[in-house]
N, C-alpha and C positions, 0 to 999 in steps of 0.2 A: 490189836483190834481197832484202835483209834485211827491208825494210818489207813487201814483197809476201807474206812468210811470217809476219808478226808476229801474235801473239795479239790485239793491239789492233785491227789491221785486220780480222781475221776476226770479232772481236766486234762491230765496227761493222756489217759486212755482215749478220751474223746479227740484230743488234738492229733494223736497218731492213729486214729480210726481203728482202735482195738487190734492193731497189727504189730507184730514183732519187728523192731527196727533193724535186726540183724539178718534173720532168715525170711522175713516177710510173710510168715504164717499169720493168718487171720484168726482171732479168737473165736471159739465156737463152743456151744453147749450141746451140739447135736450128739445123740447117743452113738457111741462107737467112734466118733470123730472129735472128741473133746480136746480143745486146746485152751489152756489157761494162760492169759496174758498177765504178767506181773509188771510192776513199775520199779525201776532201779534208779538209785541216786547216782548219776554219772560221776559226780565229784566226791562221792562217799559221804559219810557223816563224820565230821571232824572229831569230836570227842564223845563217842557213844556212851561212855560211862557217865559223863556229865548229863547228857540228854536223858538217859535212863533214870538217873537220880532225880532230875526235875520232874519227870513224868510221875514217878511215884510220890514225890513230895506234893505236887499240885493237883493231880488228877485221880490217882489210884489211892484214895484215902479210906480209912475205916468207915463202916456204915454209920457210926456215931456222928461223923462229920458230913453226912449227906441227908437230904430230905427229898420227898417226892412232892412235886408240884404240878398243877395243870399248866398247859402251855401259856395261858394268860398270866397266871401268878408268877411263873418262872420269868417271863418277859419283864414283868413289873419289878421284881426284886433284882434282876440283872441289869436293867437299863435305866432305872429311875434313880 
C-alpha cells in the first residue's frame, strides 16, 4: 500500500499522462470503460527479499511501537 501512495508513483503517472507506454491506452474510471494504469519498475527490484525485510523492520511494526499524533505534533517530533 505504501507504494500505491508514493510520490514517485504519482510522479510517473503524471509524467506519462496516465497513459500506457506500450499500447497507449489512457487510464479511465468511466463506467464500462475502466482502464487501470499501473507503474512498473523497468529495471526490476534488485533484491526483493531484502527490500521486504526492511519494510517490515522499519515501517510495518506492532501497534506498541506506534502512536497517533496530530499533524503539528507529528511534525514537531519528526523534524525537531
